[in-house]
C-alpha positions, 0 to 999 in steps of 0.5 A, a space after each residue: 377927351 376934354 370937351 366944353 359944352 356951350 349954351 348949356 342948360 341944366 337938362 344938358 348937364 343932366 343927360 350928357 353927364 348920365 350918358 358920359 358916365 365919366 368917360 370924357 371930361 365935360 365942362 359946361 358953360 351957359 355962354 353962347 359961342 360966337 366970335 366975341 366969346 370964342 376965347 372960352 375954347 382955350 384948352 378944349 380940343 372938343 366943343 359941344 355947341 347947340 343951335 344958338 351958337 354961331 360957328 361962322 368962319 371968324 369963330 372957327 378961325 379963332 377956336 382952331 388957333 386955340 387948339 379946337 379940333 372937333 365940334 360935336 353938335 348936339 343937334 341934327 341941323 348944322 346950318 349954324 356951322 360954316 362947314 367949308 370953313 371948318 374943313 379949311 381949319 381942319 376941324 371935324 364936325 359931327 352931329 346927331 343924325 336923328 334922335 326922336 322923329 316922333 317928338 317933333 311930329 307929335 308936337 306938330 300935331 299938338 300945334 294943329 289941334 291947339 290952333 284948330 280947337 282953340 285950346 289955348 283960348 279955352 284954357 284961359 277962358 275957363 280960368 277966368 270963369 268964362 264957359 262960353 263956346 263962342 269963337 271956339 268953333 273948330 273942324 274935324 281933322 278926319 277927312 281933311 287934306 294935310 300937306 307935308 313938305 319934307 318926308 324924312 323921318 319926322 315927316 314920315 312920323 307925322 304922316 303915320 299919325 295923321 293917317 291914323 286920324 283919317 286925314 287925306 295926305 299930300 306930300 312934297 319931297 325931291 325923293 319920295 319916301 316908300 314908307 309914306 307911299 305905303 300909307 297912301 300918301 300922294 306925292 305932288 308938286 309943291 304948288 299943288 300941295 299948297 293949293 289943295 291942303 287945309 293944313 301945311 306942315 314944314 319938315 325940311 332942313 335949312 339950305 340955300 334952296 329952301 330959305 324963304 320957301 314960303 314966300 308971298 307967292 306961295 302963301 297966295 296959293 294956299 286956300 283962304 283960312 288954311 293953317 301953316 305949321 313950322 317945327 323945322 327951321 325958321 328961315 323956311 318962312 319969309 316973315 314979312 310975307 307971313 305977316 302980310 298974309 295974316 294981316 290980309 286974313 288969308 291965312 287962318 292959323 299959324 303955329 311956329 316952334 321956330 322963328 327966322 331971327 330966333 338966334 338972339 331970342 330963343 333959349 334965353 329969359 327975356 322977361 325983364 327985357 324989351 324985345 326989339 324985334 318988331 316982326 316977332 312982336 307983330 306976330 305975337 299980336 295975332 290971335 290965330 298965331 301960336 309961337 313956342 320956343 323951339 321945344 318940339 324936340 324937347 322930350 326925355 327920349 330925345 334928350 337921351 338919344 342926343 346925349 348918347 349919340 354925342 358921347 358916341 361921337 366923342 368916343 369914335 373920334 378919340 378912338 379914330 373910328 369911322 362915324 356916319 355922323 361926320 358932316 362934310 361940305 358937298 364941294 
C-alpha cells in the first residue's frame, strides 16, 4: 500500500523502514500536515501522521477529495484528529494503542528525581568549577506520598516503580486498576489526592472533560511546595493558572514534557527563531521548572513497537482484517 509518512524525522524512517521490510511503499516527508499542506496527500491512499499534524475537518475534507482512505497514526493519542469528521469522509483511523508504558513512566520518575535533587543545576555548576552544595538540598522520596492521576498502563507502570522506591501511593481514576490495587495503591477522589500528595503525576488522555483538569482551583488544593509532573498531554494544565501558582511560590517544582500550545513549537528547531509564545517563555524563567520536548516516549523499544504496530495496521487494512486499533467516535 502506498503511504505518505508526514512530520517524518530520521528516526521515523529508520524504524518504519526496518519494520516494513519492503511490504508497503513508504514515502517520507518532513512536512507537517494541515489544511494548508494537505495537497501533499495527492496519490496516497494512506497517510501516517504524528501528533504535530493537524487533522481537522477541513484537512480531512481535502485529503478525502484527493483519495486518502486511511490514517495510520504513529501515536496512542488521537486528539489531533477530528474522528467524527473522518467518519463523515469515510476515512479509517488506526492508532498505536500502546507501545512502551515503561518508557514514559521511567521518564516521569527521571523528572521527579531531577527536580527534587536539582541534578540539572548540579551538572551546570560542576562544569563551571563550582562544587558548593548550597541550594541543592532535596528530600528522600522513600515514604513520601505521590499521587498518580490516571492509572492506565503508564500510570500502573509508574506505580510499580514508585512502589519499589518505598513511596506511599494515591491514585485517581474513574476505573481502578486491579494491578495498582494489588500494590496497595489507595484510590481516592482527585481533591483528596491533590491535598495529600507531595508529588502529583498526570497520566490521562486529552478529552473534553480532562482539558484544564489542573486549574487555579485545583492548584490551590496542593500543599505548598508540591511538585507537578506532566508527561501526558499539555492541555491537561491551564498554563495561565500554572504560571500564577509558580509566581506565588505555591508550587515547589514543575516538570513538563508536554505543553498546552506545543503544536507550533515541538519537533522543530527554533534555535534561530524568536519564540513568540509569552507563556512558554515565562515558564522557562522559573528555576524550579523543567520543560522537555515531548520525548518521554523516545526509546528504541518504544519506536520499534510503534513502527511494528503501524505496519501491522497497514497490513490488516490492506487485507481487510479486523483490527482493535481502529478509532471510532463515541457517538
